[in-house]
N, C-alpha and C positions, 0 to 999 in steps of 0.2 A: 404519547409522551415518550421520552427516551427511557424505555422500559417496556412493560407489557401493554400492547394495544388493546383497545376495547374489542371484545369478541374473540380474542385469541386465548389459547390455553398453553401455559408454559409446560414444556416437557421436563422430566426430572434432570436430564443431562444439561439442559440449558438454563437451569435456575440461576447459574452464575451470571448469565447475560441479562437478568431481570432484577437488578437491585432496586431497593425502594427509593425511587427518584421523584415520585409525585410531589413530596413535600418541598423539594428543592424548587420545582416550578411554581408551586403555590407561593413560596416565599418571594419569588421574583414578581409575581403578579400583585401580591398584597403589599409588599414592602418596597418594591422598586421605586415608587414615587417619593417615598419619604426617607429612604436611606441616604446618608451622606456619602460624599465621594470617599473612596478608600484612601488610606494613607499610602502614597506611592513609595515612601521610604521602606515600607514593609513588603513591597512586591518581591516575590521570590521566596517568601517564607510561608510555612504552613499556617493556614487560617486566613490568608489574604483574601481569598474569594469566599463569599458567603452566598448561599443559594445556588442558582443554576451555574453549572460549570461548563456544559458542553459534554463532549465525550470522545472516546477513541475506540475503534474496532480494528482488530488485527488478527492475524492467523495464529498467534501464540499468546496465551493469557498474560504472562509476566510482562511482555512488551506493551500490551494494551494498558495494563495497570501502571506501568511507568509513564506512559503518555498522559494518563488521567491525573497522576500526581503533579505533573508539570502544569496542567490546567488549574489544579487546585491552588497553586501558589501564584497564579496570575499570569501564566504563560499563554501565548496565543496558540491557535491551532497549528501554526507553522512550528512553534517551539515544541509542541506536543508531538508533531510528526517527526521532527529531528530526534527527539529522545526515544520515540518508539522505534525509529529505524536503528539507532545504535544498540538498543536493547535486542532487537531482532538479530543484529550481527553476532550477538553472543548466544541467544537462545534458539535461533533458527538459521545458522550459517549455511545450511544446505541451499537456501534461496536468497539470503540477505548478506552474504559475505562482503567485506570491504572491497573485494576484488571485482565486484560487478558494477552494474549501472542501472539506470531506470528513468522514470518520468514522474512528474507531479503536475496536477492541475490545481490551481489556486483561485479562490474567490475571496477578495479582501474588500469589504464595503468601505473601509476607511480610506482606501486608495482609489477605488473605482466602483461606483454604486452598483452597476448591474453586469459588469464584465468579468471574465475569468482569463487567466493567463496560464500558459504551459511552460514548464521547465523541463528541458530535454537534457538529460545526462546519461543517455544510453551509451554503454561502453563500446567504443570502436575496437576493431581488431588491431592488434599490434602489427606494425609493418616491419619491425626489426627482424632481421634474418641472420641467424648464426647457426644454422643447422639444427635449430631447436623446434619444439612444438609450438603451435600457434595458440595464442591466448588473447585476452581482451585487456585494454588499458583500464585500470581501476578508476571509477568515476563517482562512486557513491558518496565518498567523503566530501569531495568538492561540490557535488550537487546539493547536498543538504546544507553545506555552508552557505551557498548562494541563496537557498530558500530562506535561511535564517537571516541573512544580511538584509533582505528586502522585506520580510514579513514577520520577523521575530521581535520579541520584547525582552526576554530574559538574557542573561549573559550566556555566551556560548559554553563556557566552562561548566555551567550548571546542567546543561542538557546532555553532555556526554558522561557526566560523573556516575549516574546509576549503572550504565553499561560497564564502566571500568570496575566497579565494585562487584558486579555479577561475574565478570570474567575472572577477577583476581581471587575471589573467595569461593566461587563455584555456585552452581545451581543444580538441583536434581534434573537429570536429562528430561526435557519436555516430551510429552507424548507426541507432539507434531514432529519433532526432530527424530524421535525414535522410529516413527513411521517412515520418514524419509530414509533413515539409515537402513531399515529393513528392506525397503524397495529399491534403493539406488545407491547404497553406501558401500558396496563391495570394493570399489576402487580405493577407498580409505585404508582398507586392510593391506593393500599392496604398497602403500607409501609409508616409509618409516616415520616421517614427521607427523603425518596424519594419524598413524596408528598410536603414536605416543600420546596424542591429545585425545583421540576419540576411542582408544582401546582400553580394555581393563588392564590391571596391573601386570598380569602375566603375559599380556600382548597377544593372547591366543584368539580372543574374540573382541568385537566392538562392545562398547557400553550399551546397556539396555535402559528402558524407561525407568526413571527414578535413581539411577546411578549418578554419583556426583560428577559433574562436568566442570573441570577447572581448566582455564585457558590463560596461563600466566603470560605467555608471549603476546597474546591478543590484548590482555590487560595493559601491558606496557605500550603497545602500539596505540591503543585507544587513549591512554593517558597522555601520550605526546600530542595526539590530535586534540585532546581536551585543552592542554595548556598552550599549544603553539598554533592551533588551527590546522588547516589542510596543507600549509606550507611544508610540514614535516614529511609529507608523502610526495609532493609534487615539485619541489625545487631544492636546489643545493645538495647538501650532504644527505638529507633524508631521501631524496629521489635517487641518489647514487646507491644508497644502502638497499632501497627497495628493488632497484633494477638488479643488483648483485644477488639478492636472495631469490629472485625469479630465475636468474640464470643458474643458480645452484640447484634449483628444482628441475632444470631442463627446459625452461621457457624464456625466450628472448623478450626483453622489454627495454626500451631505450629511454634515457633520461629526458631527451628532447620531446619524446611522445608524452611523457608525464607532464612536462612543463606546458605543452601546447594543448592538452586535453582540457578544454574549458566548456562547461555547460552553456546552453543557449536558451534564452527566453524566446518563445514562439507564440504566435497567434493561434489559438485553437480553432477548430471548425465550430461554427455557430449556426443553429437552426431555430427559427421561430416556431414555437409549438403552443398548443393550448392544453393545459392539464387540469381537468375537472373544473372548468370555468375560469381558470387563471391563465392569462397571457404570460408566456415565459420564453426565455432563451435557453436552449440546450447546448452546452459546450462539450466537445469531445476532443481528445488528444489526436494529433496528426502525425505524419511521418517524422521520425522513423517508427513510431508506434502505430502501425497500420491497422491493428485490431481496433483501435479507437476510431479511426476513420471509417472502417466498415460498420462498426456499431452505430456511429452517427448516421450513416446513410440508411441503415435499417430503420432507425427511429424516425428519421425525416420522412421516409415513405409511409410509415404507419400513421404519422401525424397528419399527413396531407388529407385535407377535407374531413378530418376526424374519422377516417375510415376504420381505424382499430377500435376507437371508443364506440362507434355506432354499430359495429359488427356484433352479431350474436355469438354465443360461446362456441357453437359449431363452426363458425366461419373464421375464427381467429387463428387457428392452427395453420390452415392453408395460406391465410394472409401473411402471417409471420414467415412461413417457409419461402413464399414467393419473394418477399422483401429481402430475406437473408440470401437467397440464391442470386438475386440481382446485385446485392452489395458485394458479395464475395467474388462475383465475376468481375466487378469493377476494381476490387483490391485482392487479386488472387494470392498475393504473398501473405495475406491475413488469414487465408483459409487453412484450417488445421483440424482435421477430424479425429486426430489421435487423442487418447485419454491422457490425463496426467498434466503436471505443471512443473516448471522449473522457476517459478516466480512466486513472490508473496506480495500481497496488496493490503493497504490499510487506509482508513479515513479518519480524520480528526476534525472536530468542530468546536468553536469556543463560544463564550457567552455574548460576544460582540458580533457574531454572525460570520466570522471568518471560517472558511472551510478549505481543507487540503485533502486531496485524494492522490495517493501515490502507489506505484508498483515498481519493484526492483527485481533484478534477475542476474544470475551468473551464467545464463544461457543454457546450462544443463544442471540438473541437481548435483550439488557439490562441485560445480564447474568441471575442471579436468581431474578432480579427485586427488589433488596434491596441495600441500601447504608450503608456502614460501618460508623457508627455515628462519626461525627466530622472530617471525612476525605474527604468527597465528592466523594469517590470511589465507583462506582457500582461494586458489587461483581460478579465475573465471575462464570458461571456454570462449571461443570466438563467437560473435553474434550471428544470428541468422538474418537473411534479407528482410523478413517481415517484422522485425522488432520483437520477436519472441512472445507475441501475444499480449504485450503490455497495453492496457486500456484504462481510461478513466473518464468519467463524465461528471459535470456539475450542471444542474438545471436551476436557473435563478429567476425568481418572479420579477416581472418588468415594472411593477409598481413600487418596488423597494421593500417588499415584505421579507426578502431574504431567500436563501436557498430552499428549494422544494425537494430536491433529490440530489444525491451524490453517491457515486460508487466507484470502485476500482477493482480490477481483476488482472490476472496474468495466466498464461498457459495456452494450450493449443486451441481451445474453443472459446476463448474469452470474448471474442467479438459478438457471437450469437448469445452467449450467456448474459453479458451485461446488457445487451439490447433487450433481451426477453424480460429480465427483471425490471428494467426501466419502463417498458411498455405496459407490463401488467400493473405496475405501481401507479404510473402517471395517467395512463389512458383508461385502463379497465377498473381502476379504483380498488385494486386488491390490497390487503394488508401486506406490508413489507415482508413479514414473517412467512406468509403464504406464497408470495411471489418468489422468494428465495428457495422455498422447499419444492416448488413445482419441478416436475421432470423437465430437463432441458431438451430443447429441440435443435436439430442440425439437419440441413438439407443434404440428402444423398441421392445421386442420380437425378432422375427427372421428377420423382414423386415421393420417394421414401423419406423417412425420418429416423433419427437415431438419438438416443439419449447420451449426454456427455457430462463430464465432471464440471468444468468451468467454475471454479470457486469465485464467488463475488461477495465482497463485504460492502455494506451500503448504509446510507442514511436517508430517511424519508421524512419530510415535514410538510404535510398537506396544507397547513396554515401558514407556512413560511417560518424559517428559523428565527428571524428577528422579530416578526410580528406575533407569532404564536408558538413559542418553543415547546409549550405543552402538547402540541400536536406531533412532535417529532418522535421517531423511533430509530434507534441505531442497532443494527443486527449483524452478526457473523453468519456466513453461509453454513447451513447444517451439514454440508459435505466435508467441511473442514473441522478443525479442532480449536477454533479461535474463541475470542471473547469480546463482547461489547462492554467496555468499562465506563460507566456513567455516573455512579453514585459519588456524592461528595463526602 
């Protein structure tokens, strides 16, 4: 179930990820056949959804809770993903700044029974040259607007509103952001605008965990996005203002680049697999998110002739390492043995079987470490050739029972991390909680292995999300500080 799986033991730290959700699934099973259709005039209000909601898992708890609330009022998984992203832009701007870009993988059974689609809004490098530093063209706002346009149900204004309020009235500095500031936040102290937002009143030191983080300029930017859509950033006077603020911070950005930076729907890679007796299609993100391509190649090799499922415990490590070595040789730009991450990933699922898995990045933690004056937007660094480790996968049952597995990851070793979690869950029959906690493998040299961080957030539904939602589990990676928000 979306909660604690049979045979697993909740640790004290992760009690928040194991809310009492069993009754929600029971309500679906017992009452689903006799419940009348909900009153559509009340969609978007608290109490609209009764019983099974779906859920959201993200790297920062407030953002996950924001996405869950959108599900509770009748929003789709895409709506929840949009709201989760904008919340992350406030609570985890180190990786989710409006200045960055990303990818999403989407399965929407209402539009396509067993297929998935990929939305590419990876931020391209700005080509403007004025003797300034190099940056990326902001893409996240436009990307999530396109996601909502195709797969959303609620009004756009409702999805950005929680983030506006969090930025305007402030939140206690989240633990995840405090950790990023401690490890990579030193550039913020050298930028006056960033220091004004992320520093304490005396300006001597940066905020610490629990200190009030108020972002008035970001609130104003988000409020314009809420009321006017992405046009405020990408066209007309809004684009001119944004380009001017970037130049004021020392980074060139051209209005034409903003206008022309349009996300693209792509066909993801698809591999037929068998997962515990179920025929399925495994979808993975493709270029420019090459980590997804590499992860897909690893999984496809392990699925061939059921070699990973049939292998003994002692045989699986060399099998995985060999598959990883071959995949990374095929996609060398996806290889990244370094620790750490400059991305954040999240997964959302709704009661109708729609699933969205996304990862976003400013290409370095806190981007270039400077804020565009008057906007609250941390300016992203230029992208790397390999897509900065962005990866997502959705595995869908071919009989129409729904999604069996979904995950998203970002960072240096995301290709091997997401492939390992997928293989252990789908082929070896491991509980998702155990698969996520397993020490991560990465090939080094000809035979060596090394452990890596590779934070993966995931959903597993052995019985299919649509056919047996009670079999589902939504989990954050224990290496991170995230939350799976599933209770109604």
